[in-house]
C-alpha positions as CSV (number, residue, x, y, z in Angstrom):
1,M,-6.9,-32.7,33.7
2,S,-7.4,-35.1,30.9
3,S,-8.7,-38.6,31.5
4,S,-7.6,-39.9,28.1
5,P,-4.9,-42.6,28.2
6,E,-1.3,-41.6,28.0
7,I,0.9,-42.7,25.1
8,E,4.6,-42.5,24.6
9,V,5.4,-40.7,21.5
10,S,8.8,-40.3,19.7
11,P,10.2,-36.7,20.0
12,E,11.6,-36.9,16.4
13,V,8.2,-37.6,15.1
14,L,6.8,-34.7,16.9
15,K,9.5,-32.5,15.5
16,W,8.9,-33.8,12.0
17,A,4.9,-33.3,12.2
18,R,5.4,-29.7,13.2
19,G,8.2,-29.0,10.9
20,T,6.6,-30.3,7.8
21,S,3.5,-28.2,8.6
22,G,5.5,-25.1,8.6
23,Y,4.4,-24.0,12.1
24,S,6.6,-22.5,14.8
25,L,6.3,-23.7,18.3
26,E,4.2,-20.6,19.2
27,E,1.8,-21.2,15.9
28,A,1.6,-24.9,16.8
29,A,0.7,-24.1,20.4
30,K,-1.9,-21.6,19.4
31,R,-3.7,-23.9,16.8
32,A,-3.5,-27.0,19.0
33,Q,-4.6,-24.7,22.1
34,L,-1.8,-26.5,24.1
35,K,1.1,-24.8,26.2
36,Q,4.3,-23.9,24.1
37,E,6.6,-25.3,26.7
38,N,4.7,-28.7,26.6
39,I,5.2,-29.0,23.0
40,A,8.8,-28.0,23.2
41,A,9.4,-30.6,25.9
42,W,7.6,-33.3,24.0
43,E,9.9,-32.7,21.0
44,R,13.1,-32.8,23.3
45,A,12.7,-36.2,24.8
46,A,10.3,-39.1,24.7
47,A,7.4,-38.7,27.0
48,K,4.0,-39.8,27.8
49,I,1.1,-37.7,26.4
50,H,-2.5,-37.8,27.0
51,F,-4.1,-39.1,23.7
52,S,-6.6,-36.2,23.7
53,D,-3.3,-33.9,23.4
54,L,-2.0,-36.0,20.8
55,E,-5.4,-35.7,18.9
56,K,-5.0,-32.0,19.1
57,L,-1.7,-31.8,17.8
58,A,-2.8,-34.1,14.9
59,K,-5.6,-31.9,14.0
60,A,-3.3,-28.8,14.1
61,Y,-0.8,-30.5,11.8
62,R,-3.5,-31.9,9.7
63,R,-2.2,-35.4,9.9
64,P,-4.0,-38.5,11.2
65,A,-3.3,-39.3,14.8
66,T,-1.7,-42.6,13.9
67,A,1.0,-40.7,11.9
68,L,2.3,-39.2,15.4
69,L,2.4,-42.8,16.9
70,L,5.2,-43.7,14.3
71,D,8.5,-45.0,15.7
72,K,10.4,-42.5,13.5
73,P,9.4,-40.0,10.9
74,P,8.3,-41.6,7.4
75,E,10.2,-40.6,4.2
76,E,8.5,-38.0,2.4
77,Q,9.2,-36.2,-0.8
78,A,10.8,-32.7,-0.4
79,M,8.9,-29.7,-1.1
80,P,9.1,-28.1,-4.3
81,P,11.2,-24.9,-4.7
82,Y,9.2,-21.9,-3.8
83,F,9.8,-18.7,-6.1
84,R,8.7,-15.3,-5.6
85,K,9.5,-12.5,-8.1
86,K,13.3,-12.1,-9.0
87,G,13.9,-15.7,-8.1
88,D,14.0,-15.2,-4.5
89,R,13.2,-18.1,-2.3
90,A,10.4,-17.5,0.2
91,E,9.2,-19.0,3.5
92,M,6.4,-21.4,2.4
93,N,2.9,-20.8,3.8
94,P,1.5,-23.7,6.0
95,E,-1.7,-23.8,3.8
96,V,0.3,-24.1,0.6
97,R,2.3,-26.9,2.4
98,F,-1.0,-28.7,3.2
99,A,-2.2,-28.2,-0.5
100,I,0.9,-29.9,-1.7
101,R,0.4,-32.8,0.7
102,K,-3.4,-33.0,-0.4
103,A,-2.2,-33.0,-4.1
104,R,0.4,-35.5,-3.5
105,Y,-2.4,-37.8,-1.9
106,L,-4.7,-37.4,-4.9
107,Q,-1.9,-38.2,-7.2
108,G,-1.0,-41.2,-5.4
109,V,-5.0,-42.4,-5.5
110,A,-4.9,-42.0,-9.1
111,T,-1.6,-43.6,-9.8
112,E,-3.2,-46.7,-7.7
113,L,-6.4,-46.5,-9.5
114,E,-4.8,-46.3,-13.0
115,G,-2.8,-49.6,-12.1
116,N,0.0,-48.9,-10.1
117,G,1.8,-46.4,-12.5
118,N,0.5,-47.8,-15.7
119,G,-0.9,-44.5,-16.7
120,N,0.3,-43.2,-20.0
121,G,1.4,-39.9,-18.7
122,I,2.1,-36.6,-20.8
123,V,3.4,-37.7,-24.1
124,G,5.4,-34.5,-24.8
125,T,8.6,-33.4,-23.0
126,A,10.8,-30.5,-23.3
127,A,14.2,-29.3,-22.1
128,L,15.3,-25.7,-21.3
129,E,17.7,-25.6,-24.2
130,D,14.5,-25.9,-26.5
131,S,12.8,-22.9,-27.7
132,P,9.8,-22.3,-25.4
133,E,7.9,-20.9,-28.5
134,K,8.6,-23.8,-30.5
135,I,7.4,-26.1,-27.8
136,A,4.4,-23.9,-27.2
137,R,3.4,-24.2,-30.9
138,R,4.0,-28.2,-30.8
139,E,1.8,-28.3,-27.7
140,R,-0.8,-26.1,-29.1
141,E,-1.3,-28.7,-32.1
142,R,-0.9,-31.7,-29.5
143,L,-3.7,-30.3,-27.3
144,G,-6.1,-29.8,-30.4
145,V,-7.4,-26.2,-29.2
146,S,-7.1,-23.8,-32.0
147,M,-6.8,-20.2,-31.7
148,D,-10.4,-20.0,-33.3
149,A,-11.9,-22.1,-30.6
150,Q,-10.0,-20.4,-27.9
151,S,-11.6,-17.1,-29.1
152,G,-14.8,-18.8,-29.8
153,C,-15.2,-19.5,-25.9
154,N,-18.1,-17.7,-24.4
155,D,-15.9,-16.2,-21.6
156,A,-12.8,-17.0,-19.8
157,R,-14.3,-19.5,-17.6
158,A,-15.4,-21.5,-20.7
159,A,-11.9,-21.2,-21.9
160,L,-10.3,-22.3,-18.6
161,N,-12.6,-25.4,-18.8
162,A,-11.7,-26.2,-22.6
163,F,-7.9,-26.0,-21.6
164,R,-8.2,-27.8,-18.6
165,G,-10.1,-30.8,-20.5
166,A,-7.4,-30.7,-23.2
167,I,-4.7,-31.1,-20.7
168,E,-6.4,-33.9,-18.8
169,R,-6.9,-35.6,-22.2
170,Q,-3.0,-35.6,-22.3
171,N,-3.0,-37.8,-19.1
172,A,-2.4,-35.0,-16.6
173,F,-4.7,-34.3,-13.6
174,V,-5.8,-30.8,-12.9
175,F,-6.9,-29.8,-9.3
176,Q,-8.1,-26.6,-7.9
177,I,-7.2,-26.3,-4.3
178,N,-7.8,-23.4,-1.7
179,M,-4.6,-21.6,-0.9
180,P,-3.8,-18.2,0.5
181,K,-4.3,-15.6,-2.5
182,D,-1.0,-14.0,-1.9
183,A,1.1,-17.0,-1.1
184,A,0.8,-19.1,-4.3
185,L,-1.0,-19.1,-7.7
186,G,-0.3,-22.8,-8.6
187,F,2.3,-25.5,-8.6
188,S,2.9,-28.6,-10.4
189,L,4.0,-32.2,-9.5
190,P,5.6,-33.8,-12.6
191,D,5.5,-37.6,-12.6
192,K,5.9,-40.0,-15.6
193,A,2.5,-41.6,-15.0
194,T,0.3,-39.3,-13.2
195,P,1.5,-35.6,-13.6
196,V,-0.5,-33.1,-11.5
197,I,-1.2,-29.3,-11.9
198,A,-2.7,-27.5,-9.1
199,L,-4.5,-24.2,-9.4
200,N,-5.4,-21.8,-6.4
201,R,-9.1,-22.0,-6.2
202,K,-9.2,-18.7,-4.4
203,D,-7.6,-17.0,-7.2
204,A,-10.5,-14.3,-8.2
205,S,-8.9,-13.8,-11.9
206,T,-10.1,-16.7,-14.4
207,E,-7.6,-15.2,-16.9
208,R,-4.6,-15.6,-14.3
209,K,-5.7,-19.1,-13.6
210,I,-5.5,-19.9,-17.2
211,F,-1.8,-18.4,-17.5
212,T,-1.0,-20.3,-14.4
213,L,-2.3,-23.5,-16.0
214,F,0.1,-23.2,-19.0
215,H,2.9,-22.2,-16.8
216,E,2.6,-25.1,-14.8
217,Y,2.0,-27.5,-17.8
218,A,5.3,-26.2,-19.1
219,H,6.9,-27.2,-15.7
220,V,5.3,-30.7,-16.3
221,L,6.9,-30.7,-19.8
222,L,10.2,-29.8,-18.3
223,G,10.0,-32.5,-15.4
224,K,10.8,-29.6,-13.0
225,S,8.3,-29.1,-10.1
226,S,7.9,-25.6,-8.4
227,I,5.6,-23.5,-6.5
228,C,4.7,-20.3,-8.1
229,A,3.6,-17.2,-6.1
230,D,4.1,-14.7,-9.1
231,V,3.3,-15.3,-12.6
232,G,3.7,-13.1,-15.7
233,E,6.0,-12.8,-18.6
234,G,9.2,-11.1,-17.5
235,A,8.6,-11.2,-13.7
236,I,10.9,-13.8,-12.7
237,D,14.7,-14.0,-13.1
238,D,14.9,-17.8,-12.5
239,T,15.9,-19.7,-15.6
240,T,13.2,-22.3,-15.5
241,E,10.5,-19.8,-14.3
242,A,11.2,-17.4,-17.2
243,W,11.0,-20.5,-19.7
244,C,7.5,-21.5,-18.4
245,N,6.5,-17.8,-18.5
246,R,7.6,-17.7,-22.1
247,F,5.9,-20.9,-23.0
248,A,2.6,-19.9,-21.6
249,G,2.8,-16.3,-23.1
250,E,3.4,-18.0,-26.5
251,F,0.8,-20.7,-26.3
252,L,-2.0,-18.3,-25.1
253,L,-1.1,-15.4,-27.5
254,P,1.4,-16.1,-30.3
255,A,3.5,-13.0,-31.3
256,E,2.4,-13.8,-34.8
257,K,-1.5,-13.2,-33.8
258,L,-0.4,-10.1,-32.1
259,R,1.1,-8.7,-35.1
260,E,-1.9,-9.5,-37.2
261,E,-3.8,-7.2,-34.9
262,N,-1.7,-4.3,-36.6
263,I,-2.8,-1.6,-34.1
264,P,-1.4,1.8,-35.2
265,P,0.8,3.4,-32.3
266,G,-1.7,6.0,-31.8
267,K,-4.5,3.7,-31.4
268,L,-2.6,1.5,-28.7
269,D,-4.5,2.3,-25.7
270,Y,-6.4,0.8,-22.8
271,A,-9.6,0.2,-25.0
272,A,-7.4,-1.7,-27.9
273,I,-5.6,-3.9,-25.4
274,G,-8.7,-4.7,-23.7
275,A,-10.3,-5.8,-27.0
276,I,-7.5,-8.2,-27.7
277,A,-7.7,-9.5,-24.1
278,S,-11.4,-10.1,-24.7
279,K,-11.0,-11.7,-28.1
280,Y,-8.6,-14.4,-26.7
281,R,-9.8,-14.7,-23.1
282,V,-6.7,-13.6,-21.5
283,S,-6.0,-10.7,-19.2
284,K,-5.1,-7.3,-20.4
285,H,-1.9,-7.5,-18.3
286,M,-0.9,-10.5,-20.3
287,V,-1.5,-8.7,-23.6
288,F,0.4,-5.8,-22.7
289,V,3.3,-7.7,-21.6
290,R,3.4,-9.9,-24.7
291,M,3.3,-6.7,-26.9
292,K,6.1,-5.3,-24.8
293,V,8.5,-8.3,-25.0
294,N,7.7,-8.5,-28.8
295,G,8.6,-4.7,-29.3
296,L,5.0,-3.8,-30.3
297,V,4.7,-1.0,-27.7
298,P,6.1,2.3,-29.1
299,N,8.1,4.4,-26.4
300,A,5.5,7.1,-26.3
301,N,2.9,4.7,-25.0
302,L,5.0,2.8,-22.6
303,A,4.8,4.9,-19.5
304,N,1.0,5.2,-19.5
305,L,0.5,1.6,-20.3
306,E,2.9,0.4,-17.6
307,E,0.8,2.4,-15.1
308,K,-2.4,0.6,-16.3
309,F,-1.0,-2.7,-16.9
310,G,2.5,-3.2,-15.3
311,K,1.0,-5.8,-12.7
312,W,-1.7,-8.2,-12.4
313,Q,-4.9,-6.7,-11.1
314,E,-7.6,-8.3,-8.9
315,P,-11.0,-8.1,-10.7
316,E,-13.0,-5.4,-9.0
317,K,-15.7,-6.7,-7.0
318,K,-19.3,-5.8,-7.5
319,T,-20.7,-3.8,-4.6
320,E,-23.9,-2.7,-5.9
321,K,-26.9,-4.7,-4.8
322,K,-30.3,-4.7,-6.6
323,A,-33.1,-3.8,-4.3
324,G,-34.9,-6.4,-2.8
325,R,-32.5,-9.1,-3.9
326,Q,-31.2,-11.1,-1.3
327,K,-28.0,-13.5,-1.6
328,K,-28.9,-17.2,-1.9
329,P,-27.8,-19.2,1.3
330,G,-25.2,-21.6,0.9
331,G,-22.6,-22.3,-2.1
332,P,-22.8,-24.2,-5.4
333,P,-24.1,-27.9,-5.2
334,Q,-21.4,-30.3,-3.7
335,S,-21.5,-32.3,-7.0
336,K,-20.3,-29.3,-9.0
337,T,-17.7,-28.3,-6.4
338,C,-16.3,-31.7,-6.4
339,I,-15.8,-31.6,-10.2
340,S,-14.4,-28.1,-9.9
341,E,-11.9,-29.1,-7.4
342,K,-10.7,-32.5,-8.6
343,G,-11.3,-32.3,-12.1
344,K,-13.4,-34.6,-14.6
345,K,-10.3,-36.9,-15.1
346,F,-9.7,-37.8,-11.5
347,V,-13.7,-37.9,-10.7
348,S,-14.4,-40.1,-13.8
349,L,-11.6,-42.4,-12.5
350,V,-12.8,-42.8,-8.9
351,I,-16.5,-43.2,-10.1
352,D,-15.6,-45.9,-12.6
353,S,-13.4,-47.8,-10.1
354,E,-16.3,-47.8,-7.6
355,K,-18.7,-49.1,-10.4
356,R,-16.3,-51.9,-11.4
357,G,-15.8,-52.9,-7.6
358,R,-12.1,-52.1,-7.5
359,I,-12.8,-49.8,-4.5
360,T,-15.6,-49.5,-2.0
361,T,-18.4,-46.7,-2.2
362,A,-16.8,-45.6,1.2
363,D,-13.4,-45.3,-0.5
364,A,-14.9,-43.2,-3.4
365,L,-16.8,-40.9,-0.9
366,G,-13.3,-40.4,0.9
367,Y,-11.4,-39.8,-2.3
368,L,-14.1,-37.3,-3.7
369,S,-14.8,-35.6,-0.2
370,I,-18.5,-35.9,-0.9
371,K,-21.6,-37.4,0.9
372,L,-23.3,-40.7,-0.2
373,N,-26.5,-38.8,-1.6
374,N,-24.2,-36.7,-3.9
375,L,-22.2,-39.5,-5.5
376,E,-25.0,-40.3,-8.0
377,K,-25.3,-36.6,-8.9
378,V,-21.6,-36.2,-9.4
379,G,-21.8,-39.3,-11.8
380,A,-24.6,-37.6,-13.6
381,E,-22.6,-34.4,-14.0
382,I,-19.7,-36.3,-15.4
383,G,-22.0,-38.0,-18.0
384,R,-23.3,-34.8,-19.5
C-alpha cells in the first residue's frame, strides 16, 4: 500500500488528461501500471488519490503532475485534422498527439522569446483559389534557392538543410520530432508570428522529408493546419491536401524542368527516372508522379513504371558489415542532435536570449533539452 499523501482530484481533469493523450482506459492502465477499474472510478466521481498514483498517471499522459491538480480542464487548441489517403479521417496516434503538444510548447517559447508575438511571420500567403503552381514559382524566388543550387547540393541531406534554412529565414520554425513512421510524416502549426513545421525524425527517406517540408510549407501559406500521414502528388482527394501536394511537386520539380529533360518514350525507364531524381535530390516516386500528372509518361511505359514507382518506398537497409568493423557505441553528439531536432533558428533564439540575460541558463537548457556541458558546444555549432 502506498504511503504517499492522498489528494482530491477533479474527475473532469482526469478525463481530459487521458482523452487528450489518446489512450483508452485499458491503455492508460497499462502505461501507468494501475488498475483499470481504479482509473475509471476516479474519472466518474471526485476521489482522493495517492500522490504516487497521480504521478504515475501524469507520467503516462506526459503531463506535469500539477496539471492533474487543476480544478477544471484548461482550454487548449483542438488537434489539427488528421488525413490519410483519399481524405479519410483517422484515429490519431498518441505519439502524434504528444508530438503536436511538444511542437506547440516550442512554438509558445519562440513567440515569447521573440517578444510576445512580435516576430515577422511568413511574408507570403496563399488561398485555395490561387494556382499552386504560380505560388510555387513565387515562393521559389522568395526563398532564394535556385534550381541550380538545388541540383548542386552534394546529396539529399544537404538539400534538406538548405531548404530548411531558407524557410527558417522566412521566419518559420522547422522542427524534427519523433513519431511512429506509419502514423505521420509531418504537420504544420500556422501562426501569424511564429509558424511551425514539424517533420517526422524517424522517416528514413530524406527525399520524402523534403517533399513533406514543402507540403507543410504550403499549409502554412494557406493558414490551414493539418497532420499528414501520406504525402505524394495525386494521393489524397481532400482539396487542401491536393493543393499542398501540387505546390510541393511544382516547387521541387517544375513541369518546365521535366520537359527540358526531353526523354524519348523508349528511354523512359528506371535508370532515366533515377537520374532525374538524383539530379534534383528528390525521390524517384516524385519524379514518376510529376511526369505522370504532366502527361510525360507514354501508356506503353505506364504499367511497368507504376509497379516500380507507384508508391513511396522505404530506403533499403544495409545489411552487409565489413569484417572486424564494430558499430560505434552511442549516437551523434547531443549538440548536433539538438540542432537537428530544434533547428538553427530556434536554437539561436534561445542561446541569444540566454546571453542577453532574458532567460536563465536553466531555462535555456530546458528549452533545448541538453545538459550544461553541451550548451557551449551547441553555441559553437550554430556559429559555424
